[in-house]
N, C-alpha and C positions, 0 to 999 in steps of 0.2 A: 778617365778619358778626356783628353784635351779637345778644344774646339776644332783644331785642324784635322784631327782623326775622325771627327763626326761629319766632315764635308763629303758630299756625294755628288754624282754627276748624272745629269739627264741629257742624253744625246737626242737632239731634235733634228729635223731636216734643215734647220738653219743654225746649226752649231750647238755647242755644249752650254747647258745651264747648270749653275752650281747652287747647291742648297745644303744647309745644315739640317740634320735629322736626328733627334735624340729624345729619349724618354718613351714612356708608354702611357696609354690612357686616351681619353677624348682628344680629338685633334685640335690643335691651336696653330695657326699660321701667323707669323710676324713679318710684316712687310715694311721695308725701309723707305726712307725719303729719297728724293731725287739727288743724284750724284753721290749718294752714300752707298752702303752695302750692308750685308748681314751683321757686320760688327757693331752696328748701332744698338743691337739688342743684347750685347754680351752681358749686361748687368741683369737682364731678366731671365735668360735661358736656364741657368742652373736651378733656380727656385721653381720656375714654372714646369720644368721637365720632371720634377718629382712626382707630379700627379697627371701630367699630360704628355702626349706625343707632340713635340714642338718642331715644326718645320720652318726654317728661316731661309728663304731663297735670296739669291742675288738676281735682281731684275736684269733682263737683257740689256747689254751695253754697260752694266755696272759691275764693280767688283771683279769676281772671277768669271762671270758669264760672258758668252760670246757677244760681239757686236752683231747688229742686224745686217743682213745683206738683201733682205726683201721686206715688203710691208708687214707690219706686225702690230699686235695689241698686247700690252702687259697682261691684261685679264685672260687672254687666250693662252699665253704661256703658262700662267698659274693654273688654269683649268687643265691643260695638258699634263702638267707635272702631277697634279693630284690624281688624275685618272690613271696616269702611268703607275703611280704608287698604290692604286686601288684604295685611295684614302678619301675620307669625307663622309658626310658634310663636316665642315670645320667652322670654328670661330676664327674670323679674319680680323687681325688687329694691325692697323697701319698708321703711320705718321706721314703727313704731307702727301707726297706722291703715292706712298704706300696706302694711305687712307683712300685716295681716289681709286686705286686699283681694287681695293676691297669693295668699294661701292659699285664699281663697274662689274665686278664678279657677281655681286648680288643681283644686278640687272640682267647680265648676259648668261650667267650659269647658276641660277638660283638653287639648283639641286645640290650644289657643293657648299652652300652657306647656311649655317644655323644661327649666326649672330655676327654683328659687326662692332668693332671698336675703332673709332677714328680720332685723329688729333690734327688740328691745324689745317683742315681741308673739309670740303663738302663732297663734291663730285669731281670728275675729271674735266669739268668746264670751269676753271677758276676765274674769279673776277677780282681785279685789283683796282680800287678807286682811291685808296688812302694816299695822301701826298708822300708819306714816308716810303711806302713800297714803290710808288711811282718814281722815287729818286734812286732806290737801290737797284731795281731791275734794269733800267737803262745803263747804270754804271757797270753791271755785269756784261751787258751786250757790248758796250764800248770796249771793255777790256778784252773780251773774246775776239772781237773784230780786229783788234790790234795785235792779237797773238800774245797778250800779256796774261799768262796763266796765273802768276802770283796775284796780279791785280784782280783777276776774276775771283780767285779764292778769297781775297780780302773782302770783296763785296758780298760774296756768297755767305761768308761767316757772320755778316751783320745780322742775318736772320737768327743766328744762335743767341745773340744778345737781345734782339728785338728793338723797338723804337724808344724804349725807356731806360736803356743802360748802354754803357760802353762795353767793349769786349774785355777790358781790364776788370770789369765787375763780375765776369763769368768765370766759373771754375776753369783754370787754365788747362786742365787735363781734358775737359769736355771739348774745348776749342781745338786743342791739338788733335783729338780723335777725329773730329769733323773735318779738319783740314787734311789729315792723312787720308781719310776715305775719299774725299773729293779729289785730291791729287791723284790717287790711284785710279779712279774712274776716268778722270780727264786724260790720263796718260794713254788710255786705250783709244782715244779718238784723235783724228787728224785736225779737226776744226773745219775742214772743208767738205765733209761728207754730208750727204742728204739726210734729212730727218725722215725716217721711214715709219714713224709711228702713225697709226690709223686711229682717228678719234672714235670713241663710242658715241653714238648720236643721242641727242635729246635727253641727256642724263637728268637734268633738273626736272623736266616734264615727267619723266618716268619714275622719279625717286619716291613719289607718293605710293607707288605700288610695292615698295619693299615691306615685306610683312614680318621679317625677323627683328628681334630686339637690336637697337642701335644705341651705343654709348659713345658720347663725345668726351674725351679727356683732354682738356685744353690747359695750356699754361696761362696764368693770369696776365702775364705781360708779353704775350705774343702780339704780333701785328694785328691791327684792327681787322684787316681783310680776312686773315686766317681765322680769327675768332668768329667773324660774321658768317663765313661759309659753313663752318661746323655747326653753328647754331641754326642756320637756315635748314640744314639737313635734318637735325633732330626735331625741328618743328614740322618738317614736311612728312616724315615717315609716320607710320601708325604707332610705333612703340619706341620713342626716342627720349633720351635725357642726357644732361650734361653734368660733368664733374669738373671742378676747377682745381688745379694745382698751383698754389700760391708761390710766387717767386721764381717761376719758370717761364720760358718763352716757347720757341717753336719745337724744342726737343725735350719735352718734360720727362720722358723715360730716361734720358741721359743725365739731365740736371738733378732730378729728384727720383732716382731709381727705386728707392724703398717705398716711397709714397705711390709711385706709379704701379709698382708690382702689387701692392696691397689692394689698390683700386681694381686693377685688372683681375686679381685673384678672387675678390669678392664678386665681381661680375660673372666670372666663369662658374663660380659655385652656384649662382642663381639661374644660369642658362639651363633649360631642360635638357636632359640627356638625349643623345641622338638615338 
């Protein structure tokens, strides 16, 4: 069965949400980064779905999922999907925005979560203090304000390389996949629409109450801020630890898929059965 044939659709009051659903066993949900889609997990799904039911959603406004027309929270969309499927509790594994959604779900819908795996993020209240990130983020904003889509994608993909490499030093297939997903998501938006996301409040203050195991899987050459946020999270929760993947930046599951899959598989085997 190919990936396209595994795509399913969840009709909400605010449009259709797309998700991939394959395999049988304990539930694992893989959550993509901002402006990407379920395709960022293509390297992991075939192996992980041998022993798990793997659900890989496209977040609202990303990939094949509908744009928002009313205020929303990604965590509530995920919770609605899992309850619609009568599925859970799940191990939630996310990178970047997906990691933040996973943590939000542990805070807002704890009955649906039995463990977390995060990469390159802490909670949905990010903090960027490093000069490198403070240079890249305004470049994205300037390009978007000018309607320069290619310029925005050029700036966005700098996070693929991180502050210690050029994009020429990154696997060209990884860069191409990220650019393709970002372009597909951006094509869904006019650029002038309102941001209807509703923040989850007090996430850092509440994170100490997360009781499930939390694993941070970070690329060794990710941006300083991304590493710091993930490390702050695992120091804050009751049961947290970090594993580093050498030679990878913000998307370690794409750059080092075999290493990432092994780390995730070992963690899943150690998580108590639901």
